C-alpha positions in Angstrom: 66.2 -98.4 64.4 63.1 -97.8 66.6 61.6 -94.3 66.3 61.1 -92.2 69.4 58.3 -89.7 69.5 59.0 -86.3 71.1 56.2 -83.7 70.7 57.3 -80.1 70.4 55.3 -77.4 72.3 55.5 -74.6 74.8 53.6 -74.3 78.1 52.4 -70.7 77.8 50.8 -68.7 80.5 47.6 -68.8 78.5 47.7 -72.6 78.4 48.3 -72.8 82.1 45.4 -70.5 82.8 43.0 -72.5 80.7 44.1 -75.8 82.3 43.6 -74.2 85.8 40.1 -73.1 84.9 39.3 -76.6 83.5 40.6 -78.2 86.7 38.4 -75.9 88.8 35.4 -76.9 86.7 36.2 -80.6 87.0 36.5 -80.3 90.8 33.1 -78.6 90.9 31.6 -81.4 88.8 33.1 -84.1 91.0 32.0 -82.6 94.3 28.5 -81.6 93.1 25.6 -83.6 94.4 24.3 -85.6 91.5 21.7 -88.2 92.4 21.7 -91.4 90.3 18.7 -90.5 88.1 20.3 -87.2 87.1 23.7 -88.8 86.5 22.2 -91.4 84.2 20.4 -88.7 82.2 23.7 -86.8 81.8 25.5 -89.9 80.8 22.9 -90.7 78.1 23.1 -87.2 76.8 26.9 -87.4 76.7 26.9 -90.8 74.8 24.4 -89.5 72.2 26.0 -86.1 71.7 29.5 -87.5 71.4 28.4 -90.1 68.9 26.4 -87.6 66.9 28.9 -84.8 66.8 32.0 -86.9 66.1 30.4 -88.8 63.3 28.8 -85.7 61.8 32.2 -84.0 61.7 33.0 -86.5 58.9 29.6 -86.2 57.1 27.2 -88.6 58.9 23.7 -87.1 58.1 21.8 -88.3 61.1 20.3 -85.6 63.4 20.7 -85.6 67.2 17.1 -86.8 67.8 17.7 -89.7 65.4 20.9 -90.6 67.2 19.0 -90.5 70.5 16.4 -92.9 69.1 19.2 -95.3 68.0 20.6 -95.1 71.5 17.2 -96.1 72.9 17.2 -99.2 70.7 14.7 -97.8 68.2 15.0 -98.1 64.4 14.8 -95.0 62.2 14.3 -94.6 58.5 17.9 -93.8 57.4 20.7 -95.2 55.3 22.2 -98.4 56.8 25.8 -97.1 56.7 24.8 -93.9 58.6 23.1 -95.9 61.3 26.0 -98.4 61.5 28.6 -95.5 62.0 26.6 -94.2 64.9 25.9 -97.6 66.6 29.6 -98.4 66.1 30.5 -95.1 68.0 28.2 -96.2 70.8 30.1 -99.5 71.0 33.4 -97.7 71.1 32.3 -95.3 73.8 30.8 -98.1 75.9 34.1 -100.0 75.6 36.0 -97.0 76.8 33.7 -96.7 79.8 34.5 -100.3 80.8 38.3 -99.7 80.9 39.9 -99.3 84.2 41.7 -96.0 85.1 45.4 -95.8 85.8 46.2 -98.0 82.8 48.1 -97.0 79.7 46.6 -97.0 76.2 47.9 -100.0 74.3 48.2 -101.0 70.7 45.7 -103.8 71.2 43.2 -101.3 72.7 43.7 -98.8 69.9 43.2 -101.5 67.2 40.1 -102.6 69.0 38.8 -99.1 69.1 39.3 -98.9 65.3 37.5 -102.3 64.9 34.5 -101.1 66.9 34.3 -97.9 65.0 34.5 -99.4 61.5 33.0 -102.8 61.7 30.4 -103.4 58.9 31.4 -100.0 57.4 34.9 -100.9 56.0 35.9 -104.2 54.3 36.9 -106.8 56.9 40.5 -106.6 55.7 40.7 -103.0 56.8 38.9 -103.2 60.2 41.2 -102.9 63.2 44.2 -103.2 61.0 46.9 -100.7 59.8 46.7 -99.4 56.3 48.4 -101.2 53.5 48.2 -98.5 50.9 49.0 -94.8 50.9 46.0 -92.6 52.0 45.4 -88.9 51.6 43.3 -86.1 53.2 41.2 -84.5 50.6 39.1 -81.3 50.7 37.1 -79.7 47.9 38.4 -82.3 45.5 42.1 -81.7 46.1 44.8 -83.3 48.3 45.6 -81.1 51.3 47.7 -83.6 53.2 49.7 -86.7 52.5 50.3 -88.7 55.7 53.3 -91.0 56.3 53.1 -94.2 54.2 51.9 -97.7 55.3 55.4 -98.9 56.1 55.6 -96.2 58.9 52.1 -96.5 60.2 52.7 -99.1 63.0 56.2 -97.7 63.9 54.9 -94.2 64.4 51.8 -95.4 66.2 53.9 -97.5 68.6 56.2 -94.5 69.2 53.1 -92.4 70.2 51.8 -95.1 72.5 55.2 -95.4 74.2 55.3 -91.6 74.7 51.8 -91.7 76.2 52.9 -94.5 78.6 55.9 -92.5 79.8 54.0 -89.2 79.9 51.3 -90.5 82.3 52.9 -89.1 85.5 54.6 -86.1 83.8 52.1 -84.5 81.5 48.6 -83.2 82.3 45.9 -85.5 80.8 44.4 -82.5 78.9 47.7 -82.0 77.2 48.3 -85.8 76.6 44.9 -86.3 75.0 45.4 -83.3 72.7 48.8 -84.5 71.6 47.5 -88.0 71.0 44.5 -86.6 69.1 46.8 -84.6 66.7 49.5 -87.2 66.3 47.1 -90.0 65.3 45.5 -87.7 62.8 49.0 -86.8 61.5 50.0 -90.5 61.2 46.6 -91.5 59.7 47.5 -95.2 60.4 44.3 -96.6 59.1 42.7 -96.7 55.6 39.7 -94.8 57.0 38.1 -93.8 60.3 41.3 -91.9 61.5 39.4 -88.8 62.7 36.9 -90.8 64.7 39.6 -93.0 66.1 41.7 -90.0 67.1 38.8 -88.4 69.0 38.0 -91.7 70.7 41.6 -92.1 71.7 41.5 -88.6 73.3 38.4 -89.6 75.2 40.0 -92.9 76.3 43.0 -91.0 77.6 40.9 -88.7 79.7 39.2 -91.7 81.2 42.4 -93.7 81.8 44.0 -90.7 83.5 40.9 -90.1 85.7 39.9 -86.8 84.2 36.4 -88.0 83.2 35.7 -91.1 85.3 31.9 -90.4 85.2 31.7 -90.0 81.4 29.6 -86.9 81.6 31.0 -84.5 79.0 31.3 -84.6 75.2 34.1 -82.5 73.7 33.3 -83.4 70.1 30.3 -81.1 70.2 32.8 -78.2 70.4 34.8 -79.5 67.4 31.7 -79.9 65.3 30.3 -76.5 66.1 33.6 -75.0 65.3 34.1 -77.3 62.3 36.3 -74.9 60.3 38.3 -73.8 63.3 38.9 -77.5 64.2 40.5 -78.3 60.8 42.3 -75.0 60.6 43.9 -75.7 64.0 45.2 -79.0 62.8 46.5 -77.5 59.6 48.2 -74.7 61.6 50.4 -77.2 63.3 51.6 -78.4 59.9 52.3 -74.8 58.8 54.2 -74.3 62.1 56.4 -77.3 61.3 55.0 -79.5 64.1 54.8 -77.0 66.9 51.8 -78.1 68.9 51.4 -75.0 71.2 48.4 -73.5 69.4 46.7 -76.9 69.0 47.1 -77.5 72.8 45.5 -74.2 73.6 42.7 -74.9 71.2 42.0 -78.4 72.7 42.2 -77.0 76.2 39.6 -74.4 75.3 37.4 -77.1 73.9 37.7 -79.0 77.2 36.9 -75.9 79.3 33.9 -75.0 77.1 32.6 -78.5 77.4 33.0 -78.6 81.2 31.2 -75.2 81.4 28.3 -76.7 79.4 28.2 -79.7 81.7 28.2 -77.5 84.8 25.2 -75.6 83.4 23.4 -78.8 82.7 24.0 -80.2 86.2 22.8 -76.9 87.7 19.6 -77.3 85.6 19.2 -80.8 87.0 20.2 -79.8 90.6 17.9 -81.0 93.3 16.1 -78.3 95.3 16.6 -78.6 99.0 12.9 -79.2 99.6 13.0 -82.2 97.3 15.6 -83.9 99.6 12.9 -83.9 102.4 10.8 -86.5 100.6 11.5 -89.9 99.2 10.9 -90.0 95.5 9.5 -93.0 93.6 10.9 -94.0 90.2 7.8 -92.6 88.6 8.2 -89.2 90.4 11.9 -89.1 89.4 10.9 -89.7 85.8 8.3 -86.9 85.9 10.8 -84.5 87.4 13.3 -85.2 84.7 10.7 -84.4 82.1 9.8 -81.2 84.0 13.5 -80.2 84.0 13.4 -80.4 80.2 10.0 -78.8 79.5 9.2 -77.0 82.8 5.4 -77.3 82.1 3.4 -80.5 81.5 -0.2 -81.2 81.0 -2.0 -84.1 82.7 -2.2 -85.9 79.3 1.5 -85.5 78.8 2.3 -86.9 82.2 0.0 -89.8 81.6 1.8 -90.5 78.3 5.2 -90.2 79.9 4.5 -92.7 82.7 2.2 -94.9 80.6 -0.5 -95.0 83.4 -4.2 -94.0 83.9 -5.2 -90.6 85.2 -6.4 -91.9 88.5 -3.0 -93.3 89.2 -1.3 -90.1 88.1 -3.0 -88.0 90.7 -1.7 -90.3 93.5 1.8 -89.9 92.1 1.9 -86.2 91.8 0.0 -85.4 95.1 3.2 -85.4 97.3 4.9 -83.2 94.7 2.1 -80.7 94.7 1.9 -80.8 98.5 5.7 -80.1 98.7 5.2 -77.2 96.2 7.6 -78.9 93.8 5.0 -78.6 91.0 2.0 -76.4 91.0 -1.2 -76.6 88.9 -2.5 -73.7 86.9 -5.9 -72.1 87.8 -7.0 -72.3 84.2 -8.4 -75.2 82.2 -7.0 -77.5 81.0 -4.8 -77.7 84.0 -1.0 -77.3 83.3 1.5 -78.2 86.0 4.6 -76.0 86.4 7.9 -77.0 87.9 9.2 -74.8 90.8 12.9 -75.1 90.9 13.4 -73.0 94.1 
């Protein structure tokens, strides 16, 4: 007999309040003026942060600057497996970004996510395939959770996907992604990579349901920074015999916190009204993005950033100085400061 998945939870006033705040933040993000250069910068930050924090939750040793270097196509002196896990995560996130909204998550898509996340990390017989042996969740050398066995892996996963398909028009996407996140972790359908796959599935659902069509926020940073709280929230559901209410509140707080961080970042990159009066070249845009990050730049730093000679630099920055977007110091060596207002 085919199993039917029916998650158990309560929509509390607190949960509704958090979702309402998250929706307001999302509306702000969608209506804010983000020019193409700024949007691409935020997308790059989101890609690298999500890959870094999600893999580091499970022990990947690479730092955020190292992950950023890999995203730029650079090589770094690190273990092959660590680099592969991160580049795999890039591939999974880019695949998610290519998927069309208003579609349901499918078994084929989920298995492909697992394949992208674990290729060249797990043996080929385990990549993109359900587990064939019993697996366990171990902490501090002891088993803390025994998931359903291999015979149930596909049946339970298909039940979850069927619920997600039916929930599309009935359940808020923040709730759907949180339920899918927990349930895939509970089932643990793969030999390894279940946590990464569960977090990717949650991201995929937010994109499919149109909650993050611009791919500009990385929830996994919240989970990594609250590493203990993240695992304790999962374990709390087990102690409460499958009641997901506390987990939903936790995940909604994670979304809200992430949206608030994204809002602050967009405000940092917001375009002053006086900038809209001039047409920026690509090189001027590149400089202003660097000013946004550092606020003050020397002539030699700007020359290095643009890869040009000093004579050319002065022609590029002259309109910015004239518009009082950047201002030179009166001291030597000259340092240019960014004026945001």
